[in-house]
Backbone as numpy.savetxt, mean C-alpha at the origin, in Angstrom:
# Nx Ny Nz CAx CAy CAz Cx Cy Cz
12.41 15.99 5.15 11.57 14.56 5.26 11.17 14.35 7.22
10.29 14.12 6.96 9.82 13.72 8.45 10.62 13.64 9.26
10.59 13.91 10.84 11.46 13.15 11.77 10.46 12.03 12.42
11.32 11.24 12.67 10.98 9.84 12.98 11.15 10.09 14.31
10.17 9.88 15.51 10.02 9.76 16.66 9.53 8.35 17.20
9.96 7.41 17.96 9.71 6.20 18.45 9.16 6.76 19.79
8.23 5.90 20.19 7.68 5.94 21.61 8.30 5.09 22.54
8.29 5.52 23.67 9.21 5.01 24.70 9.14 3.27 24.89
7.90 2.80 24.28 7.55 0.45 24.01 8.28 0.13 22.84
8.07 1.40 22.00 9.02 1.31 20.95 10.30 1.07 21.02
10.51 2.30 21.18 12.45 2.40 21.36 12.96 1.10 21.87
12.26 0.94 22.84 12.82 -0.49 23.88 12.83 -1.59 23.08
12.33 -2.05 21.85 12.07 -3.29 21.23 12.83 -2.93 20.07
12.72 -1.37 19.45 13.12 -1.27 17.83 14.50 -2.08 17.93
14.68 -2.98 16.54 16.15 -2.75 16.44 16.76 -2.27 14.99
18.28 -1.94 15.12 18.51 -1.34 14.40 18.14 -1.06 12.73
18.26 -2.52 12.15 17.01 -2.92 11.35 15.72 -2.16 11.01
14.94 -2.44 12.21 13.64 -1.94 12.31 13.44 -0.36 11.82
14.41 0.48 12.35 14.73 1.74 12.51 15.07 1.93 11.26
15.90 1.24 10.51 16.61 1.56 9.04 15.30 1.15 8.14
14.68 0.27 8.49 13.40 -0.19 7.70 12.06 1.36 7.76
12.39 1.86 9.17 11.14 2.70 8.91 11.41 4.25 8.39
12.98 4.54 8.34 13.77 5.89 7.70 14.01 5.60 6.31
13.91 4.36 5.80 14.14 4.48 4.33 12.61 4.52 3.64
11.22 3.81 4.45 9.92 4.35 3.70 9.64 5.45 4.57
9.63 6.04 5.25 9.56 7.31 5.75 9.91 8.64 4.53
11.19 8.60 3.71 11.44 9.15 3.12 11.04 9.15 1.57
9.94 7.99 1.14 9.46 7.87 0.23 8.20 8.84 0.28
7.71 9.41 1.47 6.80 10.30 2.13 7.05 11.86 1.68
7.72 12.25 0.91 7.72 13.69 1.25 6.74 14.33 1.40
5.91 13.99 1.14 4.15 14.96 1.86 4.26 15.26 2.68
4.78 14.76 3.75 4.57 14.64 4.84 5.40 15.85 6.03
6.28 15.99 5.29 6.79 17.22 5.22 8.16 17.30 6.32
8.20 18.29 7.25 9.11 17.93 8.02 9.15 17.64 9.45
8.02 17.20 9.50 7.33 17.20 10.85 7.44 15.96 11.21
7.63 15.55 12.53 7.55 14.05 13.08 6.09 13.32 12.95
6.70 12.05 12.54 5.63 10.91 12.61 6.19 9.94 13.74
5.36 9.88 14.11 5.67 8.99 15.73 5.34 7.82 15.00
6.11 6.88 15.64 6.15 5.08 15.73 6.16 4.70 17.08
4.67 3.77 17.13 4.70 3.13 18.47 4.26 1.66 17.93
3.88 0.85 19.09 3.60 -0.30 19.38 2.57 -1.11 19.17
2.11 -1.94 18.64 0.16 -2.04 18.83 0.24 -2.74 19.87
-1.09 -2.20 20.34 -1.97 -2.99 21.70 -1.96 -4.42 21.73
-2.19 -4.65 20.36 -2.62 -5.86 20.16 -1.45 -6.78 19.93
-1.34 -7.65 19.90 -0.07 -8.83 18.86 -1.00 -9.22 17.69
-1.98 -9.15 17.70 -2.87 -9.68 16.33 -2.72 -8.91 15.08
-2.48 -7.78 15.46 -2.41 -6.61 14.38 -1.32 -6.22 13.91
-1.08 -6.23 12.71 0.05 -6.02 12.31 0.78 -4.35 12.26
-0.44 -3.36 12.31 0.07 -2.01 12.36 -1.31 -1.51 12.52
-1.63 -0.46 12.61 -2.55 1.13 12.81 -2.02 2.38 12.62
-3.21 3.13 12.22 -2.67 4.56 12.12 -3.98 5.09 12.41
-3.13 6.50 13.18 -3.72 7.69 13.46 -3.35 8.81 13.08
-3.93 8.74 11.43 -3.68 10.12 11.09 -3.36 11.38 11.56
-4.73 11.61 12.12 -5.02 13.07 12.79 -4.10 13.67 13.84
-2.98 12.68 14.97 -1.96 12.79 15.51 -0.46 12.47 14.85
-0.05 12.04 13.72 0.50 11.49 12.73 1.58 10.40 13.63
0.45 9.40 14.02 1.15 8.21 14.72 0.65 6.75 13.75
1.52 6.15 13.98 1.14 4.69 13.28 1.63 3.40 14.67
1.33 2.55 14.96 1.63 1.54 15.68 2.22 0.36 14.76
3.17 -0.19 15.03 3.34 -1.56 14.32 3.34 -2.58 15.68
3.67 -3.57 15.15 3.66 -4.92 16.06 5.36 -5.23 15.22
6.13 -5.13 16.40 7.90 -6.13 16.13 7.76 -7.18 16.48
6.75 -7.61 17.24 6.49 -9.41 17.68 6.02 -10.11 17.23
5.09 -10.02 15.82 4.47 -11.02 15.13 5.42 -11.07 14.17
6.32 -10.84 13.75 6.81 -11.91 12.59 8.77 -11.25 13.10
9.72 -12.13 11.79 11.16 -12.29 12.07 11.16 -10.31 12.19
10.57 -9.86 10.93 11.28 -8.73 10.40 9.73 -8.17 9.93
9.53 -6.55 10.42 8.47 -5.73 10.00 8.32 -5.47 8.81
7.73 -5.71 7.90 7.79 -5.88 6.51 7.58 -4.50 6.18
8.16 -4.36 4.69 8.25 -2.57 4.37 6.93 -2.23 3.65
5.93 -3.06 3.20 4.56 -3.00 2.88 3.61 -2.92 4.21
4.21 -3.34 5.24 2.91 -2.90 6.29 3.32 -1.55 6.61
4.61 -1.53 6.92 5.10 0.01 7.24 4.45 1.82 6.08
4.82 0.79 4.88 4.56 1.95 3.92 2.70 1.85 3.96
2.10 0.77 4.20 0.79 0.89 4.66 0.16 1.90 5.06
0.99 1.96 6.60 0.11 2.55 7.49 0.48 4.36 7.63
2.01 4.47 6.89 2.30 5.73 6.52 1.32 6.30 5.15
0.83 5.17 4.60 0.05 5.96 3.72 -1.36 6.55 4.06
-1.49 5.63 5.09 -3.13 6.09 6.02 -2.33 7.77 6.13
-1.76 8.36 6.61 -1.16 9.30 6.76 -1.55 10.52 5.95
-1.52 9.95 4.70 -2.31 10.56 3.68 -3.23 11.10 3.75
-4.02 10.19 3.96 -5.47 9.53 3.54 -6.13 10.85 4.98
-7.64 11.15 4.40 -8.69 12.00 5.49 -8.40 10.70 6.47
-8.39 11.34 8.04 -8.13 12.57 8.10 -7.36 13.54 8.68
-5.97 12.65 7.94 -4.76 13.05 7.75 -4.81 14.53 7.11
-3.76 14.15 5.95 -3.41 15.10 4.81 -5.02 15.46 3.98
-5.03 13.97 3.36 -6.49 13.87 2.86 -6.16 14.09 0.99
-4.41 13.87 0.60 -4.32 13.78 -0.34 -5.13 12.77 -1.10
-5.00 11.73 -0.65 -5.37 10.37 -1.43 -7.11 9.95 -0.80
-7.70 9.01 -1.69 -9.02 9.30 -1.01 -8.74 7.86 0.00
-9.46 8.00 0.40 -9.72 7.03 2.11 -10.21 5.73 2.21
-10.36 4.33 2.62 -10.42 2.92 2.55 -9.25 2.13 2.96
-9.42 0.82 3.25 -7.74 0.34 2.92 -7.75 -0.36 1.52
-8.33 -0.72 1.44 -8.17 -1.22 -0.38 -7.54 0.03 -1.09
-8.01 1.02 -1.22 -6.98 2.34 -1.79 -6.15 2.64 -1.03
-5.46 2.34 0.48 -4.40 2.60 0.78 -3.62 1.77 0.19
-3.70 -0.25 0.23 -3.11 -0.78 -0.71 -2.75 -0.50 -1.80
-3.69 -0.04 -2.78 -3.15 0.63 -3.97 -2.21 1.36 -4.22
-2.39 2.64 -2.96 -1.48 3.56 -3.03 -0.19 3.23 -2.43
-0.25 2.55 -2.05 0.99 1.97 -1.61 1.86 0.63 -2.08
1.48 0.37 -2.77 1.73 -0.95 -3.95 2.53 0.20 -5.30
1.99 1.05 -5.50 2.18 2.37 -6.72 3.42 3.08 -6.09
3.85 3.39 -4.77 4.35 4.52 -4.33 5.71 4.02 -4.71
5.99 2.81 -4.63 7.39 2.30 -5.12 7.59 1.44 -4.54
8.49 0.25 -5.27 8.53 -1.00 -5.43 9.49 -2.04 -3.98
10.24 -0.69 -3.37 10.30 -1.49 -1.71 8.91 -1.67 -1.25
8.07 -1.28 -0.99 7.09 -1.88 -0.51 6.54 -3.19 -1.11
6.77 -3.77 -1.95 6.27 -4.69 -2.75 6.92 -6.30 -2.39
7.36 -6.11 -0.78 7.69 -7.45 -0.44 6.82 -8.33 0.52
5.84 -7.58 0.66 4.64 -8.84 1.43 3.37 -8.40 0.30
2.67 -9.50 0.67 1.33 -9.39 -0.45 0.71 -8.52 0.18
-0.59 -7.50 -0.80 -1.64 -6.05 0.04 -2.45 -7.58 1.26
-2.84 -6.78 1.87 -3.79 -7.20 2.70 -5.69 -6.89 2.46
-5.47 -6.01 1.96 -6.99 -5.16 1.31 -7.19 -5.79 -0.04
-6.07 -5.39 -0.70 -6.58 -5.32 -2.58 -6.19 -7.18 -2.38
-7.26 -7.75 -3.04 -7.29 -9.12 -3.58 -6.36 -9.35 -4.60
-5.54 -10.30 -4.62 -4.82 -11.09 -5.60 -5.03 -12.81 -5.31
-5.08 -12.94 -6.18 -5.21 -14.24 -6.40 -3.76 -15.35 -6.42
-2.75 -15.11 -5.74 -1.81 -16.19 -5.51 -1.50 -15.68 -3.74
-0.84 -17.34 -3.19 -0.28 -17.15 -2.02 0.69 -16.23 -1.85
1.10 -16.02 -0.50 1.77 -15.27 0.26 3.46 -15.76 -0.92
3.58 -17.16 -1.27 5.16 -17.74 -1.38 5.23 -17.40 -2.99
4.18 -16.92 -4.08 4.18 -16.74 -5.16 4.08 -15.22 -5.17
3.97 -14.73 -4.17 3.50 -12.40 -4.46 4.81 -12.25 -5.20
6.01 -12.44 -4.78 6.95 -11.75 -5.38 7.46 -12.23 -6.79
6.54 -13.12 -7.32 6.60 -13.44 -8.56 5.76 -12.45 -9.58
4.70 -11.98 -8.95 3.47 -11.18 -9.63 3.88 -10.19 -9.11
4.50 -9.83 -8.12 4.32 -8.50 -7.32 4.34 -6.90 -8.42
5.75 -6.88 -9.10 5.89 -5.54 -10.22 4.47 -5.90 -11.46
4.30 -6.89 -11.66 2.54 -6.58 -12.39 1.56 -5.93 -12.11
1.23 -6.40 -10.90 0.27 -6.08 -9.42 0.86 -4.43 -9.42
1.76 -4.12 -9.41 2.17 -2.45 -8.82 2.22 -1.68 -10.34
2.54 -2.18 -11.24 2.03 -2.00 -12.57 0.98 -1.11 -12.70
-0.48 -2.14 -12.37 -1.84 -1.92 -12.54 -2.26 -1.34 -11.71
-1.97 -1.06 -10.33 -2.01 -0.12 -9.48 -1.91 1.24 -10.15
-0.50 1.35 -10.61 -0.08 2.71 -11.14 -1.09 3.19 -12.46
-1.42 2.38 -12.89 -2.27 2.29 -13.97 -3.85 2.97 -13.29
-3.88 2.15 -12.55 -5.60 2.51 -11.73 -5.47 4.02 -11.37
-4.58 4.62 -10.78 -4.13 5.83 -10.59 -4.19 6.66 -11.24
-3.79 6.53 -12.58 -4.25 7.35 -13.61 -5.67 7.63 -14.13
-6.08 6.38 -14.40 -7.39 6.07 -14.59 -7.95 6.33 -13.71
-8.10 7.23 -12.41 -8.65 7.65 -11.57 -8.98 8.94 -12.04
-8.37 9.54 -12.51 -8.52 11.15 -13.25 -9.07 11.60 -13.69
-9.67 9.93 -14.68 -11.56 10.44 -15.53 -12.49 9.68 -15.17
-12.25 8.69 -14.36 -12.71 7.42 -14.00 -12.82 7.03 -12.07
-13.84 7.29 -11.54 -13.91 7.45 -10.14 -14.55 5.33 -10.31
-14.01 4.79 -11.44 -14.51 3.28 -11.09 -13.44 2.61 -11.45
-12.14 3.32 -10.77 -10.73 2.65 -11.41 -10.76 1.54 -10.38
-11.00 1.28 -9.08 -10.79 0.19 -8.86 -11.70 -1.67 -9.26
-12.96 -1.09 -9.81 -13.91 -1.77 -10.48 -12.58 -2.28 -11.60
-12.30 -1.11 -12.14 -10.96 -1.39 -13.26 -10.22 -2.08 -13.02
-9.17 -2.11 -11.72 -8.05 -2.64 -11.23 -8.73 -4.45 -10.84
-9.68 -4.37 -10.28 -9.97 -5.73 -9.75 -10.23 -6.37 -11.40
-10.98 -5.92 -12.33 -11.19 -6.70 -13.44 -9.83 -7.18 -14.24
-8.82 -6.61 -14.38 -7.58 -6.63 -14.71 -6.96 -7.49 -13.41
-7.19 -7.48 -12.51 -6.37 -8.41 -11.41 -6.97 -10.06 -12.14
-8.06 -9.65 -12.12 -8.57 -11.06 -12.45 -8.34 -11.32 -13.71
-8.46 -10.99 -14.68 -8.21 -11.29 -16.06 -6.17 -11.78 -15.92
-5.44 -11.07 -15.39 -4.23 -11.21 -14.96 -3.80 -12.95 -14.29
-4.42 -13.01 -13.34 -4.45 -14.63 -12.81 -5.47 -15.20 -13.03
-6.23 -15.43 -13.74 -6.82 -16.24 -14.48 -6.38 -16.82 -15.90
-5.14 -15.74 -16.37 -4.88 -16.66 -17.71 -3.41 -17.73 -17.53
-3.56 -18.21 -18.65 -2.97 -19.46 -18.45 -1.53 -19.88 -18.53
-1.20 -18.92 -18.68 0.39 -18.30 -18.42 1.06 -17.86 -17.21
0.04 -17.39 -16.13 0.05 -16.41 -14.91 1.54 -16.62 -14.12
1.73 -17.94 -14.42 3.53 -18.52 -13.84 4.75 -17.75 -14.69
4.01 -17.04 -15.47 4.91 -16.44 -16.82 4.80 -14.73 -16.70
5.51 -14.23 -15.57 5.07 -12.85 -15.53 6.03 -12.04 -16.47
7.14 -12.83 -17.10 7.48 -11.70 -18.47 6.84 -11.46 -19.32
5.71 -12.34 -19.77 4.64 -12.57 -20.44 3.58 -11.20 -20.44
3.58 -10.20 -18.92 2.65 -9.66 -18.74 2.48 -8.58 -19.63
3.72 -8.10 -19.94 4.28 -7.08 -20.98 3.42 -7.15 -22.37
2.90 -8.52 -22.92 2.19 -8.96 -23.90 0.75 -8.96 -23.88
0.14 -8.66 -22.20 -0.95 -8.62 -21.74 -1.67 -7.32 -22.66
-2.65 -7.17 -23.28 -3.29 -5.55 -23.43 -4.14 -5.58 -22.40
-3.91 -4.54 -21.89 -4.91 -3.82 -20.94 -6.07 -3.16 -21.38
-7.05 -3.72 -20.89 -8.66 -3.23 -21.71 -8.90 -2.03 -20.88
-9.46 -1.31 -21.96 -9.51 0.59 -21.50 -10.58 0.53 -20.29
-10.75 1.46 -19.34 -11.57 1.50 -18.71 -13.08 1.79 -19.12
-13.91 1.46 -18.23 -15.49 1.65 -18.53 -15.71 3.13 -18.56
-16.62 3.56 -19.93 -16.69 4.73 -19.23 -17.82 5.35 -18.52
-17.54 6.67 -17.84 -18.90 6.54 -16.97 -19.49 7.94 -17.16
-20.50 8.06 -17.46 -20.98 9.54 -17.54 -21.54 10.13 -15.96
-21.74 11.61 -16.07 -21.80 12.31 -14.85 -22.63 11.48 -14.41
-23.76 10.83 -15.52 -25.51 11.13 -14.66 -24.99 9.79 -13.49
-24.30 8.72 -14.18 -23.83 7.25 -13.66 -23.15 7.77 -12.19
-22.46 8.71 -12.23 -21.94 8.88 -11.19 -22.15 8.95 -9.57
-23.88 9.77 -10.34 -24.83 10.55 -9.26 -25.96 9.54 -8.63
-25.72 8.02 -9.01 -26.61 7.47 -8.72 -26.29 7.64 -7.47
């Protein structure tokens, strides 16, 4: 597991609960190896977090909320496996949200920031597992279809536009539409 290193400003304000959250989240990123990951404090109190992949550094805002959400920690750690870091997953904020949600249910404690989901924060927990399943499926689809985000957005729209969206147990009965076929010609446009 990667070694957790707190900057002096973060060490001064980090609660035992935050350190525990960081350690638990970091354990879900085995690809980071056993090298250090540095955790600092954001310079702006308006930001939840920032990542500097080439430095293996993330910055979090411990002042903005009662507790830094696992989702925020996971999102910033996911940036470390995107380019210019390890480059194991595609770059981009939406992609970061997708891979964070798909990684583990621990990161479902907060609504994603960049992946649009049609529910408010209070209702997120009701839909989080369904959205996570769609993110996992989108990553599978990406292996043969680079338009996986278009597919995911369509599936999310279909899911949230159902008349029975308040009943997440019915998600299992909703058929997933197959992804659109993309030819090599279409990808080169």
